[in-house]
N, C-alpha and C positions, 0 to 999 in steps of 0.2 A: 525856675522851680514852679511846677504846677502843684497846686494844693486842691485837694478834692474833699468836699463833704461826702458823707455816705447816704444817710437816710434821706429820701426824697430827691437826691441828686443823682447818685449812681444806681441806687436800688429803689424799687417802688414799694416802700415799706411804711409810709406814713399812715396808710389805712390800717395797718396791723395795730398801730398804737391807739388809733381811734376805737378799734374793737376791744383792745385790752382795757382801756379806761371805761368804756361802756360796760363791759362785763364785770369788771371789778366793782364799780359803783352799783350796778344793778344788783349784785349779790347782797348789797347793803340797803337796798331800797332808795338809792340816790341817783341823780342824774348829773352829767357834767354841765357846767355853765360856760359861757364865753370867756369869763375871767379865768376859770380853772384851765380851760383848753389852752388859752394864750400863755398862761404862766408855766404850766407843766410842759408844753410843747417847746419851750425855750430853755428848760432847766436841765442841769446834769442830774443823773439818776438819784443820788442821795438827796439832793435839794428838792427834787420833785416829790419824793416820798415824804419828806418832812412837811412840805407844803400841803400835800393831800391829807395828811393826818391832822394838821392844824385847821385847814379850811373846812373840813367836814367834821371836825371834832371827834375823830375816830379813836378808839382804844388801841387799835393796831399799832405796833411799833414801826418805825421806818423800815427796819430790817424785815419784818414780816410782809410789809407792803411790797418791798422790792422783790422778795422771794415769790410772792404770788404773781406779780407782774411777769417775772422771769418764766414761771411755769406757763403762763398764758402765751408768751411771745416765742419761747424756745423752739417749738415745732415749726412755727411759720418761718423763722429764719433758717432752720436747718433743712426745710423741705420745700418751701413754697414761694418765698419772696423772690421775684424775678429782677434781673437787671432791667434798666430802662432802655428803650430802643436806641441803638447806635452806640451804646457805652462800650461794649466789647471791641468793635473795630476801631473806635476812636482811641481807646487805651493802647491797643496794639500798634496803631500808627505812631502814637507819641513814644511808646517804648522803642520802636524801630528807629525812630529819629534820635534816640539817645536822650530824650527828655528826663529830667529828674522829677519824680512824682511822689508826693507824700499824701497821706490821708490824715485829715484833721476832723475828728468826729466826736459827737456827744453820745454815740452809741455805746452800749455796755460792751466791754472787751469780748466776752464769751459769745455774744450774738454777732458781733462784727467778724470775729475770726470764723465763726460757723458759716456765715453767708459767703465770705470771701473764699473759703476753701471749697465750698460747694460749686462756686463759679470758676475756680481755678485762678483766683486773682490775689491770693495772699502775698505772693512774692513780687507783685507788681509795684507795691508801694514801700518806700523806705525813707523816712520812718512812718510808722502808724501812730498817731498821737491821739490820746483820749482826753477829752475835756475833764472828766472826773479825776484823772490822774494828774492833770495840770492844776486842778483845784479851782477852776474859774469857768463860769458859763460863757457861751460863745457870743452873747450880746454884751458882755463886759469888755470895755476897751483894752483891758489887760490881757485878754485871751490871745489875740493875734500877736501881740508882742511876745508872749510866751512861746507861741508857735514859731515865730521868726527866730527867736533865740535857739530853739531846739534844732531847727534846720540850718542854722548859721547862714541866713540869707537876708538881704536887704529887701525892704517892701517893694521897691520899684522893680525888683527882679523876679517878683512872684505874681502869679495869676491864680485866683481862687474861683472854683466852680461851686456854686452854693444856691440852694432853694429858699432858705430862710431869710425873710427881710431884715430881721434883727442882725444876723450874722453878716449879711451884705453891708449893712450900714457900718458896723464896727470895722469890717475889713477895709472898706473904702476909707474910713477915717484914719486907718492905720497906714494908708498909702499903697495898699495892695490893689492891683487891677482885678475887677470883679466881673465874672461872667454869670449872670443870673440864669437860673435854670427853672423852668416852669414845673410846678407840682400842684396838683389839685387841692392838696391840703391848704395851700395859700391862695386859692382861687380869688378870694375877695381882696387880696392885697397885691395882685399882679402889677398894677400900675406903680405901686410902691417899689417893688422889686425892680421893675424896668427902670425907674428913675435912679435907683441907687447903683445900677449896674453900668459898666462901661460897654458891655454887650449883653444882649438878652437872647436866650434860645428856648424854644419849646421842647426840643429834644436834640440829642448829640448827633443825629443824622445830618443836621444842618452844618455840622463842622467837618463833614467827611468830603 
């Protein structure tokens, strides 16, 4: 079973969320801090909204924060976010070889389906698992156990493609083979990703 992360792994979207955070905070005269970026970058959507409210002592409700984030991100996912180089031919080759492929993502379902449909990939993955529906963040050790339970697979039979160092760590600790994928968002932590991975790639063209 091949498991794929979405943001920063299959699609070049992490920059969108940097812009969303910057715009959201700038509207309130605020700036993101390294602590804020690290926490929100690893959190599921509702948890990130609650953290944002508490961290900056905002009067906005988590629901209002999520709605504003969605308004800022929706157009990018529907019309602009590209696949990373080599993703389409690599997925096509895996599909032709009869590989089972699942998507395990912290992306919001609406945005995920929007970008997959635009690139013609929605039917490529079965199942599509969302961290917020599983109720646990990807850097939580329980996350990958929940994923394995949902796909009815043993960890030693799975390979994960992932850009986030936190998720690479929890997947490896769960016994899953990890292919670390370079993303500029984690530029400063690439040696960590490399160390946590069984294989490390800069882009999917290396696997063709």
